[in-house]
C-alpha positions as CSV (number, residue, x, y, z in Angstrom):
1,M,-20.5,28.3,14.5
2,K,-20.7,27.1,10.9
3,K,-16.9,26.9,10.6
4,F,-16.6,24.8,13.7
5,L,-19.2,22.3,12.6
6,L,-17.7,22.2,9.1
7,F,-14.2,21.4,10.6
8,F,-15.8,18.7,12.7
9,L,-17.4,17.0,9.7
10,I,-14.2,17.3,7.6
11,S,-12.2,15.7,10.4
12,L,-14.6,12.8,10.4
13,L,-14.3,12.4,6.7
14,L,-10.6,12.5,6.5
15,S,-10.0,10.3,9.5
16,P,-13.1,8.4,10.8
17,I,-11.3,7.5,14.1
18,A,-9.2,10.6,14.4
19,W,-9.9,10.7,18.1
20,A,-8.2,7.3,18.8
21,Q,-6.1,7.4,22.0
22,R,-2.4,7.8,21.3
23,V,0.8,8.5,23.2
24,R,1.5,12.3,23.4
25,L,4.8,14.0,23.7
26,T,5.3,16.4,26.6
27,E,5.0,20.0,25.6
28,S,8.7,20.6,26.3
29,Q,9.6,17.7,23.9
30,R,7.3,19.1,21.2
31,E,8.8,22.5,21.6
32,E,12.3,21.2,21.2
33,Q,11.2,19.4,18.0
34,R,9.6,22.6,16.7
35,E,12.7,24.6,17.3
36,F,15.0,22.1,15.7
37,I,12.9,21.7,12.5
38,R,12.2,25.5,12.3
39,K,15.9,26.1,12.2
40,D,16.4,23.5,9.4
41,T,13.9,25.0,7.0
42,L,14.4,23.6,3.5
43,P,14.8,25.7,0.3
44,V,11.3,25.1,-0.9
45,K,8.6,27.5,-2.1
46,V,5.1,26.7,-0.9
47,E,2.0,28.6,-2.3
48,A,-1.7,28.0,-1.8
49,L,-3.6,27.3,-5.1
50,P,-5.8,30.1,-6.4
51,S,-9.4,30.6,-5.6
52,T,-10.4,28.7,-8.8
53,I,-9.3,25.6,-6.8
54,N,-9.4,26.5,-3.1
55,T,-12.8,27.7,-1.9
56,H,-14.1,28.7,1.5
57,F,-14.7,25.1,2.2
58,S,-12.2,22.2,2.0
59,E,-10.0,21.0,-0.9
60,Y,-7.5,18.1,-0.7
61,A,-5.9,15.2,-2.5
62,G,-4.5,17.3,-5.4
63,R,-2.7,15.3,-8.1
64,L,-1.2,16.6,-11.4
65,Y,-0.7,14.0,-14.2
66,P,1.9,14.2,-17.0
67,D,-0.6,15.6,-19.5
68,S,-1.2,18.6,-17.2
69,V,-4.7,17.4,-16.0
70,F,-5.1,18.2,-12.3
71,F,-7.5,16.2,-10.2
72,F,-8.6,17.1,-6.6
73,T,-11.4,16.5,-4.1
74,S,-13.6,19.3,-2.7
75,M,-16.1,19.2,0.1
76,R,-18.8,21.9,-0.5
77,S,-22.3,22.9,0.4
78,D,-25.4,23.7,-1.7
79,M,-26.2,26.7,0.4
80,R,-26.2,30.0,-1.4
81,E,-25.9,32.4,1.5
82,D,-23.5,32.7,4.4
83,N,-25.6,31.6,7.3
84,D,-25.4,29.4,10.4
85,H,-28.0,26.8,9.3
86,F,-25.3,24.2,9.0
87,F,-27.4,21.0,9.2
88,E,-30.1,22.5,7.0
89,T,-27.8,22.5,4.0
90,S,-26.8,19.6,1.7
91,W,-23.1,18.8,2.0
92,Y,-21.3,16.8,-0.6
93,C,-17.8,15.7,-1.5
94,N,-16.9,15.3,-5.2
95,I,-13.9,14.7,-7.4
96,Y,-13.0,17.5,-9.8
97,E,-10.6,18.0,-12.7
98,T,-9.1,21.0,-14.4
99,R,-6.0,21.7,-16.5
100,L,-2.8,23.4,-15.5
101,L,-2.2,26.1,-18.3
102,R,1.1,27.2,-19.7
103,D,1.0,30.5,-17.8
104,G,0.7,28.6,-14.5
105,Q,-3.0,29.3,-14.1
106,Y,-5.7,26.6,-13.8
107,G,-8.5,26.3,-16.3
108,R,-12.2,25.6,-15.9
109,V,-13.0,23.3,-13.0
110,T,-15.5,20.5,-13.8
111,A,-16.8,17.6,-11.7
112,L,-16.3,14.0,-12.8
113,P,-19.5,12.4,-14.1
114,S,-22.4,11.8,-11.7
115,L,-21.8,8.1,-12.3
116,I,-18.7,8.6,-10.1
117,N,-19.8,11.6,-8.0
118,S,-22.9,10.0,-6.6
119,R,-25.0,12.2,-4.4
120,K,-25.6,9.2,-2.1
121,F,-22.0,9.3,-0.9
122,F,-19.1,11.5,0.0
123,N,-16.9,10.8,-3.0
124,S,-13.3,11.6,-2.2
125,N,-9.7,10.5,-2.2
126,F,-8.8,8.7,-5.4
127,C,-6.1,7.3,-7.7
128,F,-5.7,6.3,-11.4
129,N,-3.6,3.8,-13.1
130,E,-0.9,5.1,-15.5
131,Q,-3.3,5.0,-18.5
132,R,-6.0,6.7,-16.5
133,D,-8.6,4.2,-17.5
134,W,-8.9,2.6,-14.1
135,L,-10.0,4.7,-11.1
136,V,-10.1,3.6,-7.5
137,F,-11.8,6.0,-5.0
138,S,-13.4,6.3,-1.6
139,R,-17.1,6.5,-0.9
140,C,-18.2,7.4,2.6
141,N,-21.6,7.8,4.3
142,R,-22.9,8.3,7.7
143,V,-23.6,5.1,9.7
144,G,-24.3,6.5,13.2
145,D,-24.2,9.6,15.3
146,G,-21.8,11.6,13.1
147,E,-19.6,8.6,12.2
148,L,-18.6,8.1,8.6
149,R,-17.9,4.7,7.1
150,C,-15.8,4.6,4.0
151,H,-15.3,1.9,1.4
152,L,-13.2,1.6,-1.8
153,W,-14.8,1.5,-5.2
154,E,-13.4,1.1,-8.7
155,T,-14.5,1.9,-12.2
156,H,-13.0,1.4,-15.7
157,R,-13.2,3.6,-18.8
158,N,-14.1,2.2,-22.2
159,K,-14.8,3.9,-25.5
160,K,-18.2,5.0,-24.3
161,G,-16.9,6.5,-21.0
162,W,-16.7,5.4,-17.4
163,E,-18.5,2.2,-16.4
164,K,-20.8,2.0,-13.4
165,P,-18.5,1.8,-10.3
166,A,-18.3,-1.4,-8.3
167,K,-17.4,-1.8,-4.7
168,L,-14.2,-3.7,-4.1
169,P,-14.5,-7.1,-2.5
170,S,-14.9,-7.9,1.2
171,S,-11.2,-8.8,1.4
172,I,-10.6,-5.1,1.0
173,N,-13.8,-3.6,2.5
174,V,-14.2,-5.5,5.7
175,E,-17.7,-5.3,7.1
176,G,-18.0,-2.7,9.9
177,F,-14.7,-0.9,9.2
178,S,-13.4,1.8,6.9
179,S,-11.1,1.4,3.9
180,M,-10.1,4.5,1.9
181,Q,-7.3,6.7,0.5
182,P,-6.0,4.4,-2.2
183,C,-2.7,4.5,-4.0
184,L,-2.5,2.3,-7.1
185,L,0.7,1.1,-8.8
186,T,1.0,-1.2,-11.9
187,E,4.0,-3.4,-12.4
188,G,4.1,-5.9,-15.2
189,D,1.1,-8.3,-15.0
190,H,0.0,-7.2,-11.5
191,S,-0.9,-4.1,-9.5
192,V,-0.4,-3.1,-5.9
193,L,-3.1,-1.2,-4.1
194,Y,-1.9,0.7,-1.0
195,F,-4.8,1.9,1.1
196,V,-5.8,3.1,4.6
197,S,-8.1,1.2,7.0
198,N,-9.0,0.7,10.6
199,R,-9.6,-3.1,9.9
200,P,-8.7,-5.6,12.6
201,N,-5.2,-7.0,13.3
202,G,-3.6,-3.6,12.7
203,Y,-1.3,-1.6,15.0
204,G,-3.9,0.8,16.2
205,G,-6.0,3.6,14.7
206,L,-5.7,3.9,11.0
207,D,-3.0,1.8,9.3
208,I,-1.7,1.6,5.8
209,W,-2.2,-1.8,4.1
210,Y,-1.5,-3.2,0.6
211,S,-3.0,-5.8,-1.6
212,V,-1.6,-7.3,-4.8
213,C,-4.1,-7.4,-7.6
214,K,-3.8,-9.6,-10.7
215,E,-6.5,-10.2,-13.4
216,G,-9.0,-8.2,-11.3
217,K,-8.6,-10.3,-8.2
218,Y,-7.3,-8.8,-5.0
219,N,-5.1,-10.8,-2.6
220,T,-5.6,-10.7,1.1
221,P,-4.4,-7.3,2.3
222,V,-1.1,-7.2,4.3
223,N,-0.2,-4.6,6.9
224,L,2.9,-2.5,6.0
225,G,4.3,-3.4,9.4
226,G,5.5,-1.6,12.6
227,R,8.1,0.5,10.9
228,I,5.4,2.5,9.1
229,N,2.3,1.9,11.2
230,T,1.9,2.9,14.9
231,E,-0.7,3.0,17.7
232,G,-1.8,6.3,16.2
233,N,-3.1,7.0,12.6
234,E,-1.1,6.7,9.4
235,I,-3.0,8.1,6.4
236,T,-2.8,9.4,2.7
237,P,-0.1,7.1,1.2
238,F,1.7,8.2,-2.0
239,Y,4.3,5.9,-3.6
240,D,7.1,7.2,-5.9
241,V,8.2,4.3,-8.1
242,K,11.3,6.1,-9.4
243,T,12.9,6.3,-5.9
244,S,11.0,3.5,-4.2
245,T,9.7,5.9,-1.6
246,L,6.5,5.9,0.3
247,Y,5.2,9.3,1.5
248,F,2.4,9.4,4.1
249,S,1.1,11.4,7.1
250,S,1.0,10.4,10.7
251,D,-0.2,11.8,14.0
252,E,2.1,9.5,16.0
253,H,5.6,9.5,14.4
254,L,7.6,12.4,15.8
255,G,6.5,15.6,14.3
256,I,5.6,19.3,14.9
257,G,1.9,19.3,14.0
258,D,-1.2,17.2,14.5
259,Y,-0.4,15.4,11.2
260,D,3.0,15.6,9.7
261,I,4.3,14.3,6.3
262,F,6.9,11.5,6.5
263,Y,8.8,9.3,4.0
264,S,10.4,5.9,4.0
265,T,12.1,3.9,1.2
266,G,11.1,0.3,0.4
267,A,8.1,-1.5,-0.9
268,L,5.2,-3.8,0.3
269,G,6.2,-5.0,3.8
270,Q,9.9,-4.0,3.7
271,W,10.7,-0.4,4.8
272,G,13.6,1.7,5.9
273,E,13.8,4.4,8.5
274,V,10.9,6.8,8.7
275,S,11.9,10.4,8.3
276,N,10.0,13.7,8.8
277,M,9.8,15.8,5.6
278,G,10.5,19.0,7.6
279,V,9.5,22.6,7.1
280,P,7.9,24.0,5.0
281,Y,6.1,20.8,4.1
282,N,5.1,20.4,7.7
283,S,3.6,23.0,10.0
284,E,2.0,23.1,13.4
285,Y,-1.3,22.3,11.6
286,N,-2.5,19.2,9.7
287,D,-0.4,18.4,6.6
288,F,-1.2,15.4,4.4
289,Y,-2.0,14.2,0.9
290,F,1.5,14.7,-0.3
291,S,2.1,13.9,-4.1
292,L,5.0,14.4,-6.5
293,N,4.8,15.6,-10.1
294,E,6.5,13.9,-13.0
295,D,9.7,15.9,-12.4
296,G,10.2,14.4,-8.9
297,K,10.8,17.8,-7.4
298,S,7.5,19.7,-7.4
299,G,4.1,18.6,-6.2
300,Y,1.2,19.2,-3.9
301,F,0.0,18.6,-0.4
302,S,-3.1,19.7,1.7
303,S,-3.1,21.6,4.9
304,N,-5.3,23.7,7.1
305,R,-2.5,26.1,7.9
306,P,-3.3,29.8,7.5
307,H,-2.1,31.5,4.4
308,D,-2.3,34.7,2.3
309,N,-4.7,37.1,4.0
310,L,-6.3,34.5,6.3
311,S,-6.1,35.1,10.0
312,L,-4.4,32.6,12.3
313,E,-7.8,31.5,13.5
314,D,-9.1,30.7,10.0
315,T,-8.0,27.1,10.0
316,C,-11.3,25.3,9.8
317,C,-10.8,23.9,6.3
318,N,-8.1,22.3,4.2
319,D,-6.6,23.9,1.1
320,I,-4.2,22.5,-1.5
321,F,-0.7,23.9,-1.7
322,H,1.9,23.6,-4.5
323,F,5.6,23.3,-3.7
324,E,8.7,23.5,-5.8
325,P,12.4,23.9,-5.1
326,I,13.8,27.4,-4.9
327,V,15.7,28.0,-8.1
328,Q,19.0,28.9,-6.5
329,Q,19.2,25.5,-4.8
330,E,19.9,22.2,-6.5
331,S,17.3,20.1,-4.7
332,V,14.1,20.5,-2.6
333,M,15.5,18.4,0.3
334,P,18.2,15.9,0.9
335,P,16.7,13.2,-1.3
336,P,16.5,9.6,0.0
337,D,19.5,7.7,-1.4
338,T,18.4,5.6,-4.3
339,P,19.5,2.0,-3.5
340,S,21.6,0.2,-6.1
341,I,20.1,-2.9,-7.7
342,K,22.5,-5.0,-5.6
343,E,21.1,-3.4,-2.5
344,K,17.5,-3.9,-3.7
345,I,18.0,-7.6,-4.3
346,A,19.8,-8.0,-1.0
347,S,16.9,-6.2,0.8
348,V,14.4,-8.9,-0.1
349,L,16.5,-12.0,0.3
350,P,16.3,-14.6,1.6
351,I,12.7,-15.3,0.5
352,T,10.7,-18.3,1.7
353,L,7.7,-19.5,-0.3
354,Y,5.3,-22.0,1.2
355,F,3.1,-24.8,-0.3
356,Q,0.1,-26.9,0.5
357,N,0.6,-30.5,1.6
358,D,2.0,-32.7,-1.3
359,E,1.8,-29.9,-3.8
360,P,2.4,-29.7,-6.7
361,D,1.2,-32.9,-8.4
362,P,0.3,-35.1,-5.4
363,R,1.6,-38.7,-5.3
364,S,3.9,-38.0,-8.2
365,L,7.5,-39.4,-8.4
366,S,8.5,-36.8,-11.0
367,D,11.2,-34.2,-10.5
368,T,9.3,-31.7,-12.7
369,T,5.9,-30.2,-13.1
370,L,3.9,-28.1,-15.5
371,T,2.2,-26.1,-12.7
372,D,3.6,-22.7,-11.8
373,Y,4.0,-21.2,-8.3
374,E,1.4,-18.5,-8.8
375,Q,-1.3,-21.1,-9.4
376,L,-0.2,-23.0,-6.3
377,Y,-0.2,-19.8,-4.2
378,R,-3.7,-18.9,-5.2
379,R,-4.9,-22.4,-4.3
380,Y,-3.3,-22.0,-0.9
381,L,-5.1,-18.7,-0.4
382,A,-8.4,-20.3,-1.4
383,A,-7.8,-23.0,1.2
384,H,-7.1,-20.4,3.9
385,D,-10.3,-21.2,6.0
386,L,-9.7,-25.0,5.7
387,Y,-6.2,-24.8,7.2
388,V,-7.3,-22.6,10.0
389,S,-10.3,-24.8,10.8
390,E,-8.5,-28.1,10.6
391,S,-5.5,-26.9,12.5
392,G,-7.7,-26.8,15.6
393,Q,-9.6,-30.1,15.0
394,G,-10.3,-31.8,18.3
395,L,-9.2,-28.9,20.4
396,S,-11.2,-26.5,22.5
397,G,-11.0,-23.4,24.6
398,D,-7.7,-21.6,24.8
399,S,-5.8,-24.3,23.0
400,L,-8.1,-24.1,20.0
401,A,-7.9,-20.3,19.9
402,S,-4.1,-20.3,20.2
403,V,-3.6,-22.9,17.4
404,Q,-6.0,-21.3,15.0
405,Q,-4.6,-17.8,15.6
406,G,-1.1,-19.1,15.0
407,M,-2.2,-20.7,11.7
408,Y,-4.1,-17.5,10.7
409,A,-1.1,-15.3,11.4
410,F,1.2,-17.7,9.4
411,L,-1.1,-17.6,6.3
412,R,-1.6,-13.9,6.6
413,D,2.0,-12.9,7.2
414,S,4.5,-15.6,6.1
415,V,2.7,-17.1,3.1
416,A,1.5,-13.8,1.7
417,T,4.7,-11.8,2.5
418,G,6.9,-14.4,0.8
419,H,4.8,-14.2,-2.3
420,D,5.0,-10.4,-2.4
421,R,8.7,-10.3,-1.8
422,M,9.1,-12.8,-4.6
423,L,7.3,-10.3,-6.9
424,L,9.8,-7.6,-5.8
425,L,12.7,-9.9,-6.5
426,K,11.4,-10.7,-10.0
427,R,11.2,-7.0,-10.7
428,Y,14.7,-6.3,-9.4
429,I,16.2,-9.3,-11.4
430,K,14.7,-7.8,-14.6
431,E,16.2,-4.4,-13.8
432,A,19.6,-5.9,-13.1
433,L,19.6,-8.0,-16.3
434,Q,18.5,-5.0,-18.4
435,N,21.3,-3.0,-16.9
436,G,23.8,-5.6,-18.1
437,E,24.5,-7.0,-14.6
438,T,24.7,-10.7,-13.7
439,V,22.6,-12.3,-11.0
440,E,23.2,-15.7,-9.3
441,L,20.6,-17.3,-7.0
442,T,20.1,-20.6,-5.2
443,I,16.7,-22.1,-4.7
444,S,16.5,-24.8,-2.1
445,G,13.5,-27.1,-1.7
446,Y,12.1,-28.7,1.4
447,A,9.2,-31.0,2.5
448,S,7.7,-32.2,5.7
449,P,8.8,-35.7,6.9
450,L,5.6,-37.5,6.0
451,H,7.1,-39.6,3.2
452,N,10.3,-41.4,2.5
453,S,13.5,-39.6,1.6
454,D,13.3,-40.3,-2.2
455,Y,9.7,-39.1,-2.4
456,N,10.5,-35.9,-0.5
457,K,13.4,-35.0,-2.8
458,H,11.1,-35.4,-5.9
459,L,8.5,-33.2,-4.2
460,S,11.1,-30.6,-3.2
461,S,12.3,-30.5,-6.8
462,R,8.8,-30.0,-8.2
463,R,8.3,-27.1,-5.9
464,I,11.5,-25.5,-7.2
465,V,10.4,-26.1,-10.8
466,S,7.0,-24.5,-10.1
467,L,8.8,-21.2,-9.3
468,L,11.0,-21.5,-12.4
469,N,7.8,-22.1,-14.5
470,Y,6.3,-18.9,-13.1
471,L,9.5,-16.8,-13.7
472,Y,9.7,-18.2,-17.2
473,K,6.1,-17.2,-18.2
474,T,5.6,-14.0,-16.2
475,D,5.7,-10.5,-17.7
476,N,5.3,-11.9,-21.3
477,F,8.2,-14.2,-21.0
478,A,10.7,-11.4,-20.3
479,L,13.0,-13.7,-18.3
480,A,12.7,-16.7,-20.6
481,P,15.8,-16.0,-22.8
482,Y,17.9,-15.7,-19.6
483,L,16.5,-18.9,-18.1
484,D,16.9,-20.7,-21.5
485,G,20.5,-19.6,-21.6
486,D,20.0,-17.6,-24.9
487,R,21.1,-14.5,-23.1
488,P,23.8,-14.3,-20.4
489,G,23.4,-12.9,-16.9
490,L,21.2,-15.1,-14.9
491,T,22.3,-18.3,-13.1
492,I,20.0,-20.2,-10.8
493,H,21.3,-23.2,-8.8
494,T,18.7,-25.7,-7.6
495,D,19.0,-27.7,-4.4
496,P,16.2,-30.1,-3.6
497,Q,17.1,-31.1,0.0
498,G,14.0,-33.2,0.8
499,A,12.4,-33.4,4.3
500,V,13.2,-31.2,7.2
501,Q,14.3,-33.5,10.0
502,H,12.1,-33.6,13.0
503,T,9.1,-35.6,14.4
504,F,5.5,-34.5,14.9
505,A,3.8,-34.5,18.3
506,S,1.2,-36.8,16.9
507,E,0.3,-38.6,13.6
508,E,-3.0,-36.9,13.3
509,A,-3.8,-34.9,10.2
510,R,-4.2,-31.9,12.5
511,E,-0.4,-32.0,13.1
512,T,1.0,-33.7,9.9
513,V,-1.1,-31.9,7.3
514,Y,-2.7,-28.8,8.8
515,G,-0.4,-28.2,11.7
516,L,1.8,-25.0,11.8
517,Q,5.1,-26.9,11.9
518,A,4.1,-29.0,8.9
519,A,3.1,-25.8,7.1
520,K,6.5,-24.2,7.8
521,D,8.3,-27.4,6.5
522,R,6.7,-27.2,3.0
523,K,8.8,-24.5,1.4
524,I,11.5,-23.3,-1.0
525,V,14.1,-20.8,0.1
526,I,15.7,-18.3,-2.4
527,T,19.1,-17.1,-1.4
528,A,21.7,-14.8,-3.1
529,G,24.7,-15.9,-5.0
530,K,26.8,-13.3,-6.8
531,I,25.6,-10.0,-8.2
532,K,28.2,-8.4,-10.5
């Protein structure tokens, strides 16, 4: 009885809506898949971690860092005896650390400070930045009849230790929904937070989202899209920067168990084909929380599969497993092809960046500006509610809902996605130039047809210059020598074309300033030239 109830509580913690309706394969289809993957077992050694880590309860989210410090989450009970008084015990979920010793054993296990492991919450899945002085983690508590609600928190470490954790803003933790299972990456002057949520406007169940964070401010989260997310549940993201590969688990993509581990190459909202990791990573049980070690070949995952001396029925709880390639083989699995820098740049182009009405420098006749695109983008995000509201001015009923939903989707998807793809392009350009390659781009500028032709060309030019200003200053002026011409390799052609030619349905501000068509007109488009 105790094990059944424990499994039920753990299932709620790992996936608060795990029982969401999803399309099921027929049993014959599932059996065909099982047989195919069983016959294609990969040369990988998988072992459960020792009892110093795995207890009779549940352990998951294991991660080894380059200095041999190993972190993991464990869900345990205060009870001292094996009895069936499940709900009379105090259950808690904490984050622990230990050290992987030279002989392959693990040292003493200690819990992170109580400032992080608060007894008011289930403190679970987590991630650090590269310096390990920034921790993002999940805190969950019961909000109803067995339901757990999870939110993301963060804390920073100073010379005195960890600071008091703070809950991430409402843009990440939407009221009434769960956000959890973070994966944090730092790139130059910004970071990307991948996380799991059942927030609105997803594809169904739990989806993986991302938010770009700069100077402590989180941008509006963006869904990874239909290539990754399904009507089922996608959980436990882990991103390998070296190969630009996202690893995650899903109960809807084609697999052999309830949750299988999958991978896809790409970043942010651009992803390739989703592939099953295969056996022995996956089993007919739940397999998730995949992570890679520094060597890119070994790592950890969690599963409730039976192992060692456990019986087939003893699958109530999750344990952490270590995997590594079998020595006789060259690789763990056919690795995803690492795209060339030319392919990386081509994968994000063309890029369209959007602007507010008459920005930058309203009513100016200059071709240049001191403002940079990042400033303009943040202003646009800050005016999000204004554009949605004003786009429906004077309308009602279905017309109002349709117009405002269209503007909301444009700001959420097109404006934010363009910005994030530009960040990727900037990273790829740096990589190409550092490798001695040459990059040639064209930036075309456009405006809506509110003003005369000359004015719109000046405005289009300023919009192009705002992006050049941003590229010049970003990442501690890393691209400045190339833009100045002091170093060879980067050529950017500018093409301020002026107004897009069309007429508005009316002359009202709802159409000409806040309308969707006007919003789509105010843009610059980055296209590829030559990459040698």
